[in-house]
C-alpha positions in Angstrom: 0.0 0.0 0.0 2.8 2.4 0.9 4.6 1.5 -2.3 1.4 2.3 -4.3 1.1 5.7 -2.5 4.7 6.5 -3.3 4.3 5.7 -7.0 1.1 7.8 -7.1 2.8 10.7 -5.4 5.7 10.6 -7.9 3.2 10.6 -10.8 1.3 13.6 -9.4 4.5 15.5 -8.9 5.7 14.9 -12.4 2.3 16.0 -13.8 2.4 19.2 -11.8 6.0 19.9 -12.9 5.0 19.5 -16.6 2.0 21.8 -16.2 4.2 24.4 -14.6 6.7 24.2 -17.5 3.9 24.7 -20.0 2.6 27.7 -18.1 6.1 29.2 -18.0 6.5 28.6 -21.7 3.1 30.2 -22.5 4.1 33.2 -20.3 7.4 33.6 -22.2 5.6 33.4 -25.5 3.0 36.0 -24.5 5.8 38.3 -23.2 7.7 37.9 -26.5 4.6 38.6 -28.5 3.9 41.8 -26.4 7.5 42.9 -26.9 7.3 42.4 -30.6 4.0 44.3 -30.8 5.5 47.2 -28.9 8.5 47.2 -31.2 6.3 47.4 -34.2 4.2 50.2 -32.8 7.3 52.2 -31.8 8.2 55.1 -34.2 11.3 54.7 -36.4 14.6 56.3 -35.5 13.5 59.4 -37.4 9.8 59.4 -36.4 9.8 61.4 -33.2 8.8 65.1 -33.2 9.6 67.1 -30.1 7.2 69.9 -30.7 8.5 71.8 -27.6 11.8 72.1 -29.4 10.5 72.6 -32.9 13.2 74.1 -35.2 11.2 76.8 -37.0 13.5 79.6 -38.3 12.5 83.1 -39.4 11.9 83.4 -43.1 11.5 86.4 -45.4 7.9 86.7 -46.5 8.8 88.2 -49.8 11.1 85.2 -50.6 8.3 82.9 -49.5 6.0 84.4 -52.0 8.4 84.8 -54.9 10.5 81.7 -54.9 9.2 78.5 -56.5 10.1 74.8 -57.1 13.5 73.5 -56.1 14.8 77.0 -55.2 11.8 77.5 -52.9 12.2 74.1 -51.2 16.0 74.6 -50.8 15.5 78.0 -49.2 13.1 76.4 -46.7 15.4 73.5 -46.0 18.7 75.3 -45.8 18.3 76.9 -42.3 17.5 73.5 -40.7 19.9 71.4 -42.8 22.6 71.4 -40.0 23.4 67.7 -39.4 27.2 67.1 -39.3 27.2 63.4 -38.3 24.7 60.5 -38.3 24.3 60.9 -34.6 23.7 64.6 -34.9 21.1 64.0 -37.6 19.1 61.5 -35.4 18.9 64.2 -32.7 18.3 67.1 -35.1 15.3 65.5 -36.9 13.4 65.1 -33.6 13.0 68.9 -33.8 11.4 68.7 -37.3 7.7 68.7 -37.9 6.2 66.0 -40.1 6.3 68.4 -43.0 9.9 69.3 -42.4 10.8 65.6 -42.3 9.0 65.1 -45.6 11.1 67.8 -47.2 14.4 66.8 -45.5 14.2 63.1 -46.3 13.0 63.5 -49.8 15.8 66.0 -50.5 18.3 63.5 -49.0 16.8 60.7 -51.1 16.8 62.7 -54.3 20.4 63.8 -53.9 21.6 60.2 -53.5 19.5 58.7 -56.3 20.1 61.6 -58.7 23.9 61.4 -58.1 24.5 57.6 -58.4 21.2 55.8 -59.0 19.3 53.2 -57.0 21.9 50.5 -57.0 24.5 52.8 -55.4 21.8 54.1 -53.0 21.5 50.5 -51.6 25.2 49.8 -51.8 25.9 52.9 -49.8 23.7 51.6 -46.9 21.1 54.2 -47.3 18.1 51.9 -47.0 17.5 52.9 -43.4 16.2 56.3 -44.8 13.4 54.7 -46.7 10.7 54.5 -43.9 11.0 58.2 -43.2 11.1 59.0 -46.9 8.0 57.0 -47.6 6.2 58.5 -44.6 6.9 62.0 -46.1 5.7 61.0 -49.5 2.5 59.7 -48.0 2.1 63.0 -46.1 2.3 65.1 -49.3 0.2 62.6 -51.4 2.9 61.6 -53.8 1.4 58.4 -55.1 3.6 58.2 -58.2 6.9 58.3 -56.3 5.5 55.9 -53.7 4.7 53.4 -56.4 8.2 53.7 -57.8 9.8 53.3 -54.4 7.7 50.2 -53.8 8.8 48.7 -57.1 12.5 49.5 -56.4 12.3 48.0 -52.9 10.7 44.8 -54.1 13.5 44.5 -56.8 16.1 45.0 -54.1 14.6 42.3 -51.8 14.5 39.9 -54.8 18.3 40.5 -55.3 19.3 41.2 -51.7 21.7 38.2 -51.6 23.5 39.6 -54.6 23.8 43.0 -53.0 25.1 41.6 -49.7 27.7 39.4 -51.5 28.9 42.3 -53.6 29.1 44.6 -50.6 31.8 42.3 -49.2 34.0 43.3 -52.1 33.5 47.0 -51.7 32.6 47.3 -55.4 29.0 47.6 -56.6 29.9 48.4 -60.2 29.1 44.8 -61.4 25.6 45.1 -59.9 24.9 48.2 -61.9 25.7 46.3 -65.1 24.0 43.1 -64.0 20.7 44.4 -62.5 19.5 46.4 -65.5 16.0 46.8 -64.1 17.4 49.4 -61.7 18.5 51.5 -64.6 14.9 51.7 -65.8 13.9 52.7 -62.3 16.5 55.5 -62.4 15.1 56.8 -65.7 11.6 56.8 -64.2 12.8 58.6 -61.1 14.3 61.5 -63.2 10.9 61.8 -65.0 8.9 62.3 -61.8 11.0 63.9 -59.2 10.1 67.4 -60.3 6.5 66.5 -59.5 7.5 65.3 -56.0 9.1 68.6 -55.2 6.0 70.4 -56.6 3.8 68.4 -54.1 6.2 69.2 -51.3 6.1 72.9 -52.2 2.3 72.8 -52.3 2.2 71.2 -48.8 4.6 73.9 -47.4 2.5 76.7 -48.8 -0.6 75.2 -47.2 1.2 74.7 -43.8 3.8 77.4 -43.5 3.8 77.3 -39.6 5.2 73.8 -39.8 8.3 75.2 -41.5 9.0 78.8 -40.8 8.1 82.0 -39.1 7.3 84.6 -41.8 8.7 88.0 -41.2 
């Protein structure tokens, strides 16, 4: 009888231990899921806007009314385009309104793509700028450029292994010759980037307080 009770006690203890392990595992899974959800909900590294420290420089009203296009947007951007390092940039853009971010990141994106094309854009590790650039394009309603960026990003992901392998050599020239689809994307970009800056200008004129203090 005592032997039977001992065996029964061992069985019950083992069952309880197994139940506890399952409970701990479920708790860990739930915690991991919650952590991932919080991570996905968190803003990107350039997404924060500290409105109390908004960088909103004085701007001549006559220039605001007379300048147009790229000249206008550069005049608006120049006073806040102060980043000296990557770390300085991350801190600086927290002082930019959503509209200022749209202008800043598109200008950055345009300069890099216009200079060397999309292949070099990715080879130079500029992909981390895309979320902020896309958010800005969405803000100003630039559907055409958004569609192009989406196509380019999909083509990059389809060839990501080739990019990573080539990056090890420090020479992306072979990719420019091999991945000819990106050359077509470059041509499309040059055709539509003037429209992008026109939409940004339109947004600035509709929301001047996001950018400057007119004097």
